[in-house]
C-alpha positions as CSV (number, residue, x, y, z in Angstrom):
1,M,-0.2,-7.2,24.2
2,K,2.6,-4.6,24.1
3,T,4.9,-4.1,21.2
4,K,8.5,-2.9,21.1
5,S,10.0,-0.7,18.4
6,I,10.6,-2.5,15.2
7,Y,14.0,-0.9,15.1
8,Q,14.9,-3.0,18.1
9,T,13.2,-6.3,17.5
10,G,12.4,-6.6,13.8
11,F,13.2,-10.2,12.6
12,S,15.8,-10.6,15.4
13,R,14.9,-14.3,15.9
14,F,15.1,-15.1,12.2
15,K,18.3,-13.1,11.7
16,D,20.0,-15.0,14.6
17,Y,18.9,-18.3,13.2
18,Y,20.1,-17.4,9.7
19,I,23.5,-16.1,10.9
20,K,24.0,-19.4,12.8
21,E,22.8,-21.9,10.2
22,C,23.5,-20.4,6.7
23,K,26.4,-22.1,4.9
24,E,26.6,-19.3,2.3
25,C,26.7,-21.9,-0.4
26,G,24.4,-20.0,-2.8
27,I,22.3,-23.0,-3.8
28,C,19.2,-21.1,-2.9
29,F,20.0,-18.6,-5.7
30,K,20.7,-21.3,-8.3
31,N,17.5,-20.5,-10.2
32,C,17.3,-16.8,-9.2
33,F,16.6,-14.3,-11.9
34,A,17.8,-11.4,-9.9
35,Y,21.1,-13.1,-9.3
36,Y,21.7,-13.8,-13.0
37,N,20.4,-10.3,-13.9
38,T,22.7,-8.4,-11.5
39,K,25.6,-10.9,-10.9
40,Y,25.4,-9.7,-7.3
41,P,26.4,-12.5,-4.8
42,I,23.8,-11.6,-2.2
43,H,24.2,-14.9,-0.4
44,K,27.7,-13.7,0.6
45,I,26.3,-10.4,2.0
46,V,23.1,-11.4,4.0
47,K,24.9,-12.5,7.1
48,R,26.8,-9.1,7.3
49,L,23.6,-7.3,6.5
50,F,21.8,-9.1,9.4
51,K,24.7,-8.2,11.7
52,N,24.0,-4.5,11.0
53,N,27.5,-3.5,9.7
54,L,26.7,-2.6,6.1
55,E,26.8,0.9,4.8
56,K,24.4,2.8,2.6
57,K,26.5,2.0,-0.5
58,D,25.9,-1.7,0.2
59,G,22.2,-1.0,0.6
60,K,22.1,0.5,-2.9
61,K,23.6,-2.7,-4.4
62,I,21.1,-4.9,-2.4
63,K,18.2,-2.6,-3.5
64,K,19.3,-3.1,-7.1
65,F,19.2,-6.8,-6.6
66,L,15.8,-6.7,-5.1
67,N,14.5,-4.5,-7.9
68,S,15.4,-7.4,-10.3
69,C,13.3,-9.8,-8.2
70,L,10.5,-11.5,-10.0
71,Y,8.9,-12.6,-6.7
72,C,9.0,-16.3,-7.8
73,K,10.0,-17.2,-4.2
74,S,12.0,-20.3,-5.4
75,C,14.8,-19.3,-3.0
76,Q,12.4,-19.8,0.0
77,T,12.2,-23.6,-0.3
78,S,15.5,-24.5,-2.0
79,C,17.9,-24.8,0.9
80,E,19.6,-28.2,0.9
81,Y,20.4,-27.8,4.6
82,G,16.8,-27.4,5.6
83,L,16.7,-23.7,6.5
84,D,13.3,-22.2,6.4
85,L,14.0,-19.0,4.4
86,T,10.4,-17.8,4.2
87,E,11.2,-14.5,6.0
88,R,14.4,-13.8,4.3
89,L,13.3,-11.4,1.6
90,V,11.1,-9.4,4.0
91,A,14.0,-9.3,6.6
92,I,16.3,-8.0,3.9
93,K,13.8,-5.3,3.0
94,F,13.5,-4.4,6.7
95,E,17.3,-3.8,6.9
96,L,17.1,-1.5,3.9
97,Y,14.2,0.3,5.5
98,K,16.4,0.9,8.6
99,L,19.0,2.5,6.3
100,N,16.4,4.6,4.6
101,N,12.8,4.7,5.8
102,K,11.6,5.9,2.4
103,Y,12.7,2.5,0.9
104,T,10.0,0.8,-1.2
105,W,10.3,-2.4,-3.1
106,L,8.7,-2.8,-6.5
107,P,8.7,-6.0,-8.6
108,Y,10.9,-6.3,-11.7
109,K,9.7,-4.2,-14.7
110,I,7.7,-1.8,-12.6
111,P,9.3,1.6,-13.1
112,S,10.8,3.0,-9.9
113,F,8.8,6.2,-10.4
114,F,5.7,4.3,-9.1
115,G,7.5,3.8,-5.8
116,K,6.5,7.3,-4.9
117,F,2.9,6.3,-5.0
118,L,3.3,3.4,-2.6
119,D,2.4,5.4,0.5
120,G,1.2,3.2,3.3
121,R,-1.4,5.6,4.7
122,R,-2.9,6.4,1.3
123,L,-3.0,2.7,0.3
124,E,-4.9,1.8,3.5
125,Y,-7.4,4.7,3.1
126,F,-8.0,3.4,-0.4
127,I,-8.5,-0.2,0.8
128,W,-10.7,1.1,3.7
129,N,-13.0,2.9,1.3
130,L,-13.0,0.1,-1.3
131,N,-14.0,-2.6,1.2
132,N,-17.0,-0.4,2.3
133,Y,-18.1,0.4,-1.2
134,L,-17.8,-3.1,-2.7
135,I,-19.9,-4.7,0.1
136,P,-21.9,-1.8,1.6
137,R,-23.0,-1.9,5.3
138,E,-26.6,-2.7,4.4
139,R,-25.5,-5.9,2.8
140,R,-23.5,-6.9,5.9
141,E,-26.3,-6.4,8.4
142,K,-27.2,-10.1,8.8
143,Y,-23.7,-10.6,10.3
144,E,-23.7,-7.7,12.7
145,K,-24.2,-9.8,15.9
146,F,-20.9,-11.6,15.2
147,R,-19.0,-8.3,15.3
148,T,-20.2,-7.6,18.9
149,S,-17.3,-7.6,21.3
150,K,-17.8,-10.5,23.7
151,T,-16.1,-13.8,24.6
152,R,-16.0,-16.2,21.6
153,D,-14.6,-19.6,20.9
154,I,-12.8,-18.2,17.8
155,V,-12.3,-15.1,15.8
156,L,-12.6,-15.1,12.0
157,F,-10.4,-12.5,10.3
158,T,-11.6,-12.3,6.7
159,G,-8.8,-10.2,5.4
160,C,-9.2,-7.5,2.8
161,G,-9.1,-9.6,-0.4
162,I,-12.3,-11.6,0.2
163,E,-14.3,-8.4,0.2
164,M,-13.4,-7.8,-3.4
165,L,-15.0,-11.2,-4.3
166,E,-18.3,-10.9,-2.5
167,N,-19.7,-14.4,-3.2
168,Q,-16.8,-15.9,-1.3
169,Y,-17.4,-13.5,1.6
170,Y,-21.1,-14.4,1.9
171,T,-20.5,-18.1,1.4
172,L,-17.7,-18.4,4.0
173,L,-19.8,-16.6,6.7
174,D,-22.9,-18.6,5.9
175,I,-20.9,-21.8,6.2
176,L,-19.7,-20.9,9.7
177,I,-23.3,-19.9,10.7
178,K,-24.7,-23.2,9.3
179,L,-22.2,-25.1,11.4
180,D,-23.4,-23.1,14.4
181,L,-20.0,-21.8,15.5
182,N,-19.5,-19.3,18.2
183,F,-17.3,-16.9,16.3
184,G,-16.4,-13.3,16.4
185,L,-16.0,-11.4,13.1
186,I,-13.3,-9.0,12.1
187,E,-13.3,-7.8,8.5
188,G,-10.3,-6.2,6.9
189,S,-10.6,-2.4,7.1
190,L,-14.3,-2.1,7.6
191,G,-15.0,0.0,10.7
192,K,-11.4,1.0,11.1
193,P,-8.1,0.3,9.4
194,V,-7.0,-3.2,10.4
195,C,-4.8,-5.5,8.5
196,C,-2.3,-8.4,8.9
197,G,0.3,-5.9,7.4
198,A,1.8,-8.6,5.2
199,E,1.6,-6.7,1.9
200,F,2.9,-3.5,3.5
201,F,5.9,-5.4,4.9
202,E,6.5,-7.0,1.5
203,F,6.7,-3.6,-0.1
204,G,8.9,-2.1,2.7
205,Q,6.1,-0.1,4.3
206,F,7.0,-1.3,7.8
207,D,5.8,1.5,10.0
208,Y,2.3,1.5,8.6
209,G,2.2,-2.3,8.3
210,L,3.0,-2.5,12.0
211,Y,0.4,0.1,12.9
212,L,-2.3,-1.9,11.1
213,L,-1.2,-5.2,12.6
214,N,-1.4,-3.7,16.1
215,N,-4.9,-2.4,15.3
216,L,-5.9,-6.0,14.3
217,I,-4.4,-7.5,17.5
218,N,-6.3,-5.0,19.6
219,E,-9.6,-5.9,17.9
220,I,-8.9,-9.6,18.4
221,Q,-8.3,-9.1,22.1
222,K,-11.9,-7.8,22.5
223,F,-13.2,-11.3,21.9
224,N,-11.2,-12.9,24.8
225,T,-9.7,-15.7,22.7
226,K,-6.3,-16.5,21.3
227,K,-7.7,-18.7,18.5
228,V,-7.9,-16.9,15.1
229,I,-9.0,-18.5,11.8
230,V,-8.0,-16.7,8.6
231,Y,-9.3,-17.1,5.1
232,C,-6.7,-15.3,3.1
233,A,-3.5,-17.1,2.4
234,T,-1.5,-13.8,2.6
235,C,-3.1,-13.1,6.0
236,Y,-2.1,-16.6,7.1
237,Y,1.5,-15.8,6.1
238,G,1.4,-12.4,7.7
239,L,0.0,-13.6,11.0
240,K,1.8,-17.0,11.2
241,K,5.3,-16.1,9.9
242,L,5.8,-12.3,10.0
243,A,3.9,-11.1,13.0
244,P,5.9,-13.2,15.5
245,Q,9.1,-11.6,14.3
246,L,7.7,-8.1,14.9
247,I,5.5,-8.3,17.9
248,K,6.8,-9.1,21.4
249,N,5.0,-11.9,23.3
250,Y,2.9,-12.7,20.3
251,D,0.7,-15.7,21.4
252,L,-2.1,-16.0,18.9
253,Q,-3.0,-19.4,17.5
254,I,-3.4,-18.9,13.7
255,I,-5.5,-21.5,11.9
256,Y,-6.3,-21.6,8.2
257,A,-10.1,-21.6,7.8
258,A,-10.2,-24.9,5.7
259,D,-8.3,-26.7,8.5
260,Y,-10.7,-25.5,11.2
261,I,-13.8,-26.3,9.2
262,T,-12.5,-29.8,8.4
263,D,-12.1,-30.6,12.1
264,I,-15.7,-29.4,12.7
265,L,-17.1,-31.5,9.8
266,R,-15.3,-34.7,11.0
267,K,-17.4,-34.7,14.2
268,E,-20.1,-37.3,14.1
269,E,-22.9,-34.9,14.7
270,N,-21.9,-32.8,11.6
271,K,-21.4,-35.6,9.1
272,E,-25.0,-35.2,8.0
273,F,-24.1,-31.9,6.4
274,L,-22.1,-33.7,3.7
275,N,-24.9,-36.1,2.6
276,N,-25.8,-34.1,-0.5
277,N,-26.9,-36.5,-3.2
278,F,-27.3,-33.7,-5.7
279,I,-23.5,-33.1,-6.0
280,K,-22.0,-34.9,-9.0
281,S,-18.5,-36.5,-8.9
282,N,-15.8,-34.0,-9.2
283,V,-12.1,-34.2,-10.0
284,V,-10.3,-31.3,-8.5
285,T,-6.8,-30.0,-8.9
286,I,-5.4,-27.5,-6.4
287,H,-3.4,-24.4,-7.0
288,D,-1.4,-24.0,-3.8
289,S,-1.0,-20.4,-2.8
290,C,2.8,-19.8,-2.2
291,H,2.1,-17.7,0.9
292,L,0.1,-20.6,2.4
293,A,2.5,-23.3,1.2
294,H,5.6,-21.5,2.4
295,S,4.0,-20.9,5.8
296,G,3.7,-24.7,6.3
297,D,0.1,-25.5,5.2
298,T,-0.4,-27.7,2.2
299,S,-2.5,-30.4,3.9
300,S,-5.6,-28.6,5.2
301,I,-7.4,-28.2,1.8
302,R,-6.5,-31.8,0.9
303,N,-7.9,-33.0,4.3
304,L,-11.1,-31.1,3.6
305,F,-11.5,-32.7,0.1
306,S,-10.8,-36.1,1.6
307,I,-14.0,-36.0,3.6
308,L,-16.2,-34.6,0.8
309,P,-18.1,-37.4,-0.9
310,R,-17.4,-37.9,-4.7
311,V,-14.4,-35.5,-4.8
312,K,-11.1,-36.8,-6.1
313,V,-7.9,-34.7,-6.1
314,S,-5.6,-34.9,-9.1
315,E,-2.4,-33.1,-8.5
316,M,-0.8,-30.7,-10.9
317,R,2.9,-31.2,-11.9
318,H,3.8,-28.2,-9.7
319,N,2.1,-28.4,-6.4
320,K,2.4,-27.8,-2.7
321,Q,5.8,-26.2,-1.9
322,N,6.7,-26.2,-5.6
323,S,3.5,-24.5,-6.8
324,I,3.8,-21.8,-9.5
325,C,3.2,-18.3,-8.3
326,D,0.6,-16.6,-10.5
327,L,1.9,-13.1,-9.6
328,Y,5.4,-14.2,-10.9
329,C,3.8,-15.2,-14.2
330,I,2.2,-11.8,-14.5
331,I,5.4,-10.0,-13.7
332,R,7.2,-12.0,-16.3
333,A,4.6,-11.1,-18.9
334,L,5.3,-7.4,-18.3
335,D,8.3,-7.7,-20.6
336,N,5.6,-7.2,-23.2
337,P,2.4,-6.0,-21.5
338,L,0.3,-7.0,-24.6
339,N,1.0,-10.6,-23.5
340,L,-1.6,-10.1,-20.7
341,I,-4.3,-9.7,-23.4
342,L,-3.0,-11.6,-26.4
343,R,-1.4,-14.7,-25.1
344,K,-3.4,-17.6,-23.6
345,D,-0.6,-19.3,-21.8
346,I,1.2,-16.7,-19.7
347,M,0.3,-18.9,-16.7
348,P,1.4,-22.6,-17.0
349,I,-1.1,-23.1,-14.1
350,I,-4.0,-23.5,-16.5
351,N,-2.2,-25.9,-18.8
352,E,-1.0,-28.0,-15.9
353,A,-4.6,-28.1,-14.5
354,I,-5.9,-29.4,-17.8
355,E,-3.1,-32.0,-18.0
356,S,-4.1,-33.3,-14.6
357,N,-7.5,-34.3,-16.2
358,A,-9.4,-32.4,-13.5
359,N,-12.6,-30.6,-14.3
360,T,-12.2,-27.9,-11.6
361,L,-9.2,-25.8,-10.7
362,C,-9.5,-25.0,-7.0
363,T,-7.9,-21.7,-5.7
364,L,-7.0,-21.1,-2.0
365,C,-6.5,-17.3,-2.0
366,P,-8.6,-14.4,-3.2
367,G,-5.6,-12.8,-5.0
368,C,-4.7,-16.0,-6.7
369,H,-8.4,-16.5,-7.7
370,A,-8.6,-13.0,-9.2
371,F,-5.3,-13.3,-11.1
372,I,-6.0,-16.7,-12.5
373,S,-9.6,-15.9,-13.5
374,I,-8.6,-12.7,-15.3
375,F,-5.2,-13.6,-16.8
376,G,-5.0,-17.4,-16.5
377,D,-6.6,-18.2,-19.9
378,R,-7.1,-16.3,-23.0
379,Y,-8.6,-12.7,-22.9
380,K,-11.8,-13.9,-24.6
381,S,-12.3,-16.6,-22.1
382,S,-12.1,-14.3,-19.1
383,H,-14.6,-12.0,-20.6
384,G,-17.1,-14.8,-21.5
385,V,-16.7,-14.6,-25.3
386,K,-15.2,-18.1,-25.3
387,K,-15.7,-21.0,-22.8
388,K,-13.0,-21.4,-20.2
389,R,-10.8,-24.4,-20.7
390,I,-11.3,-25.4,-17.1
391,T,-13.7,-24.3,-14.4
392,I,-12.1,-22.1,-11.7
393,K,-13.6,-22.2,-8.2
394,N,-12.5,-21.2,-4.8
395,W,-12.6,-23.9,-2.1
396,V,-15.2,-22.0,-0.2
397,S,-17.6,-22.2,-3.2
398,I,-17.0,-25.9,-3.6
399,L,-17.7,-26.6,0.1
400,G,-20.7,-24.2,0.0
401,E,-22.3,-26.4,-2.7
402,Y,-22.1,-29.4,-0.4
403,L,-23.8,-27.5,2.3
404,G,-26.5,-26.2,0.1
405,I,-25.0,-22.7,-0.1
406,R,-24.8,-21.7,-3.8
407,R,-23.9,-18.3,-5.2
408,R,-23.0,-17.0,-8.6
409,E,-19.2,-16.5,-9.2
410,M,-19.4,-12.8,-9.3
411,L,-16.0,-12.1,-10.7
412,D,-16.7,-14.2,-13.8
413,Y,-20.1,-12.7,-14.1
414,R,-18.9,-9.1,-13.9
415,L,-16.1,-9.7,-16.4
416,S,-18.6,-10.9,-19.0
417,H,-21.3,-8.3,-18.2
418,P,-20.1,-4.7,-18.5
419,I,-23.6,-3.5,-18.1
420,T,-26.4,-5.3,-16.3
421,I,-29.8,-4.9,-14.6
422,P,-29.5,-4.5,-11.7
423,F,-26.5,-2.1,-12.4
424,K,-24.7,-3.2,-9.1
425,E,-23.9,-6.6,-10.6
426,S,-22.1,-5.1,-13.6
427,L,-18.4,-4.7,-14.3
428,T,-18.9,-0.9,-14.8
429,W,-20.4,-0.5,-11.3
430,Y,-17.5,-2.4,-9.8
431,L,-14.9,-0.3,-11.6
432,L,-16.8,2.9,-10.5
433,Q,-16.4,1.8,-6.8
434,I,-12.7,1.3,-7.3
435,L,-12.5,4.8,-8.8
436,K,-14.6,6.3,-6.0
437,A,-12.4,4.6,-3.4
438,F,-9.2,5.9,-5.1
439,V,-10.5,9.5,-5.2
440,R,-11.9,9.6,-1.7
441,G,-9.4,7.3,0.0
442,Y,-6.0,7.5,-1.7
443,I,-6.2,11.1,-2.9
444,G,-8.6,12.6,-0.3
445,L,-7.5,10.6,2.7
446,K,-11.1,10.5,3.9
447,E,-13.0,7.8,5.8
448,P,-15.7,6.0,3.9
449,R,-18.9,8.1,3.8
450,M,-21.0,5.5,5.5
451,L,-19.0,5.9,8.7
452,K,-20.0,9.5,9.0
453,S,-23.0,10.0,11.4
């Protein structure tokens, strides 16, 4: 699969579609914080921006607008004329990147000084080291045969985030093995830097994001299949929505892991896996990841729960396309950073989950799971001093219990255990791995030690 320079092809299909269909009515910015903060009528500018006739002075005004962005993403689903605006913010950042390839976007309230540290190469070396340290090679040995390059029915791309929540990593792989699937395995930046590139594109690091995306596509091709299942909601967004705008002749079939597994479990010969009489009735409410929802998938997790015995879904007030972004809540709390520790309600997600009368809040994305577990409730709850108001589980953990695969929720455990025996299960060990990855990867630009022969 050959690629063309992003300077020639970047978001061209989306830009043509937007230029043709947008009415410039401004309804999409009705609830936009950046618009009210800057008074800049960006909806009147975007068509000209996409036609490539803006000057650098216009770029400065647009950059000021984006720097006020809270990343709530409400503009992406608010068009009354039915335009899918999911790519718009990234496409705008791409145009600014063309004006100045040092352009970097930072969320509102993050000082612009930190933009100097968002170097794509350094960030990837940091992630590369981190993923090797958090789940070392010796703990991955049982899955080695799935990494062997040969023809497979499907390829699983785990993404990077799951490797920071190891119980989800192990559980997902053991589920696929139990279902006897012929799958190839690609883990985010394990043996080499590979990535969907989505987060790099979101921050304006287009050159490096495309480099990592191409690395991933090259690895997928080794398994002689076009069918790719992804676990991470951000990876789904990156590979489903952004990659086709940046890669010529992009022809991969991207499937969310819950959707693929549901189809497998619906087969008659696999229904016996769900006959687990030890599972009690469970009322689940779902926090829809905005990256997943805005990429068109809000049904797969609900379809999965519909075939699990004794599971009932009780929806939150904000759900599916209208779900609340947890990152948005954190950014808003930065008006007073002490809120992250002192307030128990910086995320309405927890309150809405409780109001739904569910006993479990189900997350669909490793990032969402981490943010909600750490900041969703009061500080004392996240650190185990007080009981959480509602149990927070990822969908993989819930399904794993039905299939007899049970593991401790390690993030919760680490947060409430600064020091443990064995030491590798403690929060202190976890933080030391982050520090080690930062020093060796981000500062030293060195490969993980275990890759050295």
